[in-house]
N, C-alpha and C positions, 0 to 999 in steps of 0.2 A: 450232754447236760452242761459241760463247761461253757460251750458256745452260747447256750441259752442264758446262763448267768451273766456272761459278758454283755450280751445284748440288753438284758434288763438293767445292768449297771449303767451302761451308756444312756439308756432311755431315761434314767432317773436324774441325769445331770441337767442343769439349766441350759437352755438353748444358747445363752450368751457365752457359756464356756465352750460349747462345741463349735460355735460358729465364729468366734472372735478371730478376726484377721485385720491387723492394723497396717498391713503393707500399703504403702501409698504416700502421698504428700499431704502434710497437715500444716495449717497456718494459725498462729496465735500472737496476740500482742500482750506483753507483760508490762504493767506499770511498776517500775522499780524506783528506788531512791536516786538512781542515775537518770531517770526519765523513761520515756516509752521505748521499749525494745521490741521490734517486729521480728518474729521468728518463723522460719520455714523448716519443718522437720521432714526428711526423706527417710522413711522407715521401711525395713524389710524384715518380715517375720518368717522364721523357720521353726515350726513347732512352738516351743516355749522360749526360744532364743530370739533376740531382737538386735539388729544392727542398723546402722544408718549414719546420716550426717545432719548437722544443724547449721543453718546459716542465719545470721542475725544482722539487723540494721538498727542503729541508734543515731539519728541525725545523719551525719556524713560518715560515721564509723561503720565498717562492714567487716565481718569475719565469718569463718567456717570452722567447724570442729567435728571430729569423729565422735560418735556416741559409743560409750563403753558400758559394760555390765548390764546390757539390755535384757529384760525378762518380760514375758507375758504369762500371767497366772489367772486364767479365767478372764474377767473383765478388768483386772489390775495390770497396769503397765508401769514399768520403771526403767530408767537409764540414767547415765551420768555423762555430763559434759565437763571436760577439764579445760580450764582457762589458765594460761600462763601470762603473768603480768610482771615484768621486771624481775624475772627469775623466780617469782613466787607462784606456786601452783594453787589455784583455787578450785575446789571441787563443787560443782553445781549439780545437785541431785533433783531429778524429776520423778514425781510419783503421780499417777493419774488413774482415772476410772473411765472405761469405755462405756458410752451410752448404749441403751438397749438396741437402738437402730444401727449402731456402729458408725455413726457419722460425726461424733463429738467425743473428745477426751477432756475431762476436767482435770487440769494439771495444777500441782503445787510445785513451785520452783524454789528450792532451798539453796541459798548461796553460802557456802561454808557453814559456820556456826553462828552467823550474825542475823540474817533475816530471810524472809521468803515473800513470794508474791504468787497470786493465783490468776489463772486465765483459762478460758475454754478454747481448745484447739479444734478447728473444723477441717474435715477432710475435703480437699478440692474434688469437685465432681469428676474431673478427668481421671483421677487416681483411684476412685472408688471401685470395689468389685462390681461386676456387671449388675447384680441384683440390687445393689444400693444406688449405683449411678443412675439407673433408670428412674428411681423413685425420688431422687434428691433434686429439688429445684435449685436453679442457679440464682444466687442472691442478686438483687437489683443493684446493691451497693457493694463494690469489692471490699470495702472496709469491714463489711459484716463477716468476712471470712476469718477474722480474728477478734473476738470480743474480749474486752479487758475485764479483769476481775475488779469489783468495787474497791476503791481506796488502796489498791495494791495488795491487800490481803496479807501483809507482812506479819508474821507471828513472832519473829525474833528467835535467836538461837539461845544456847546456854543450858541451864539446868532444867530438869523436869519441874513442872509447876506443882507446888504444894501449898494449898491455901489454908490459912488460919482463920480463927473466928472474927478477926478484925478486917479481913480481906473482902470487903463488900462495898457496894455503891452507897455513897452518902447522899447523893442527889439523884433525882429521877433523870431518866434519859432525856436529852433535849427534844423538844417537840418536833413533829414532822414539819419540814420546810424551813427549819432554822438556818440551813446553809444554802437555801435557794433564793435567787434574785426575786425580789418582790416589786411589783409595779405600784405606783401611787405613793411611794415614799421617797425621801431625799437620799441621795447616794453620795458617799465620799469618793475620793479618787486615789489611785496609786500612781506614784511617779518614781523614776529611777534617777538617783543622783550619784555623784562621785565625791569622795573626800580624800584629803591628803593624809596618808598614814605614815607617821614618823616611825611607828613600830616596825612596819614592813618595808618602808622605803619607796612606796609608789602610791598611785591613786587606786582606791578601791571603790567598788560599787555597793550600794545599798538601796533597797526599796523603801519607800515611805508611804504609809497610808494616812491621808488627811481626812478627818471626819467631815460629814456634810456641813456646809456653811462655814468651813474653816475661815477664820478672820485673824488678821494680825493684831486686832484690838483685844483678843482674848488669849489668856495664858492657859495652855493645855498640859495635862499630865502626859507622860510618855511611857509606853510599854515597849520594851525591847524583846522581840520574839525570835528565838534561835532555832535553826534547823538541825537535821541529823547528819551523820557522817557522809552519806552519799549525796547530799544536797548542796545547795548554794543559796544566794539571796532570793532566788525564784521559787524555791521548793514550797514554802508555805503558801505563796500566792498561787502556784500551779495546782497543788493538791488539797490545801486546807481552806483557801479562800477566806481569810480573816476579814477582808473588806466586806464580804456579803454577811457574814455572821454579825459583825459589828453594826453595819447599816441597819440590820433588822432589830438588834437590841436597842439602838438609839431611837429608832422609830417607835418602839414600844416603851421607851423611857425606862429601860431596865439596866442601863449602864451609863456611866459618866463619859461624856465625849472625850476622846483621847486621840493622840497621835500614836501610831504603831510603826516601829522601825524594824525592818526585816533585813538584817545584815548578813554578810558572808562570814560564818564563824571559823573559816579556814584561813588563818592569818599567815599567808606565805606569798611569795612573789607570783607564782602560778597558783591561783586559788580556785581553779576550775575543778569540778568533780570528775576527774578523768584519770586513767592509768590505775595504779594500785592505790585505791582510796584509803586503805588501811594504813599505808605508809605515811599518810598526811596527818595521822592522829596527833603528833606533837604540835602541829600548827593550830589545833583547836585549843590547846593550852595557852599558846602565845596570844590568842585572841583576847585574853583577859586584859592585857595591857593596851591592845588596840582599842578595845571597847572603852576603857576608862580614860586613856590619854588622848585618843584621837576622835573616836566616833561621837561620844557624848558631847564633848565641847563643840564639835561641828554642828550637831543637831541643835544645840542651844543657840548657836550663832546664826543659823539659817532660818529657824522656825520659832514661832511664838510659843515658848514652853515655860512651864513651871520648872524651877531649877533645884528645888530642895528634894531630899530623899523621900519625903512623904508623898511626892508626886512622881516617883520613878519606880517602875516595875520591871522585873526580869523573869522571863519564862521561856521554856523551850521543850522540844520533843527529842527523845532518844539521846543522841550525843549532845544535842542542845539542852536537854533536860539536865544532864550531868554538868554541863557548863554552868547552867543557871544556879544550881545548888553550890557548885564549887566557887564561883565568882561572887554570887549574891551574898552567901553566908559569910564569905571572907571580907566583904565590904558592906557591912550594915550601915556604914556612914553614907553609902551611895544608894542603897536599895531598901525599901521598906516592905515591898510586896514581891514574893519569890514563888515561882512555880516550876516544878520538875515533872514533866509528863513522860512516863515510861523511860526512866533514866537508864542510860547505857553504862557499860563497864568503866567508863572514864570517871564515874562518880566516886569521890573520895569516901573513905571509911567514915561512919557517922561521928566518931570521936574527933576526927580532923575537921569535919564540917562544922560541928557545934562543940568546940572545946569549953565554952563558957555558957551553959544553959541559961543562967540568970540574965546575962547580957542579951542573949537571943530573945528571951521572953520580953525583956524591956523594950527592945528596939523593933522587933518584927510587928508589922501590921497583919501580915498573912504569910504563912508558909504552907504551900499546897504541894502535895506529893501524890502521884497517882500511877496506875498501871492497869493492864488488862489481865483478866483471870486466865487467859490462855497464852500469855506472853512469857517466853522462856527467860526473859530478863527481869521478871517481876521481883526477883529476890533482892535486887539492888534497892528497890523502893521499900520492900518489906523490912530489910535490916535497918534502914534509916528510920522508918516509922517506929519500930520496936525500941530503938535507942531513944528517940524523942519521947516516946510514951514513958519509958523508964525514968527519964530525967525531967518529966513533967513540963516539956516544952510544947507550948500550944501550936497545933498544926492541924491540917486536914489531910487524911489519908483516904483516898477515893479509888476503889477498884471497880472498873466497869466490866461488862461482859464483852470480851473480844481479845484481839492479839496485839501485835506491835505495829500499828498502822494509823492512818489518818482518821478512820472512823472513831477511834478512841480519842485522838488528839483534838479533833474538832469539837467533840462533846466536852472535853476538858476546857478548851478555850471558851466555849459558850458559858460555862459555869464560872470559870476564873474571872472572866471579864466583868461579870455582874458584881463581883465582890470587891474588886480593887478600886482605890481612890475614893472610898466612902468615908 
């Protein structure tokens, strides 16, 4: 009788739980704030225990790591990769779900308590169990072995998300194709230039977007658009494509033609996003002086720009969102249009940001604050919004559906760009 019960018990279990075996080699590409990271996981399953190694490539950087705390629970897989950078240990946690066919794992890769990315790992045909290898076609393109998750999928770390009645979208989602290249319209251009930074003491790079038909005979307003802690001057161009978003808005006559400056907000001698990126946080505060004393004067000397505050905007994502609020609200004599998209923990307390609500109301043309309803960092925006609401400071608080990633930030740029310089 006991044997019959056991057989019935096992028969009632889903086949995926009985048959799950993730032993083998898996490949995935993760879009992270440090760029594309190509991973190969060599996994060995023993019952519910999982061991193995991870090897990764990011440009010319390569490394290997032993996997720890590996578990398989039905179709759920989890393990931890420990990364040591300059004597600092960073815990990278992977959680995934095995597909019904057993040939894919949908992973979320959580880096410390800051951010995450998503990707689908695919089992290489040679490492699949015999029953799966026979049925699994070899992809024509080797790159198909590691599909990237859209927009990096970063959700942000921090506190659990608790939404209030004000935490909702103020504007509809951007239309399909808003961030896709369109034929038959005029296109602007992106160029990389260097400027002398007296703040840092060397030359620094910045990207410049010039609108379609840029002419020295016209004076243009300027938007300074800042990146997150893991990025540099290329991050918005690589993942957010403001040049495409703005080309399309200009073609539809929905935005005022403007120059966009994409600087490196990490103001230090080695400003590359490498090594322990968290240790470079103080350099993001130093950028305040680099922006005001060096970059803005350079832009005004090299390009045909309007030079008054009414024609200068400052906005950014994550760490750059915090910078935008910190710097912009402290220098209302320099910026009339300010936007913080998914502001990070570097954001000052609201009382410090806006110590004089009456002055802010008088001088601000637009104060835009936003976040995603699944973003663990949303509370930095929430607390700022609630303070501004209490003090009757005019602003927009926009909460879209999503996490801490470029899907949110591109949508915010699409809306923000239509409101500025009007």
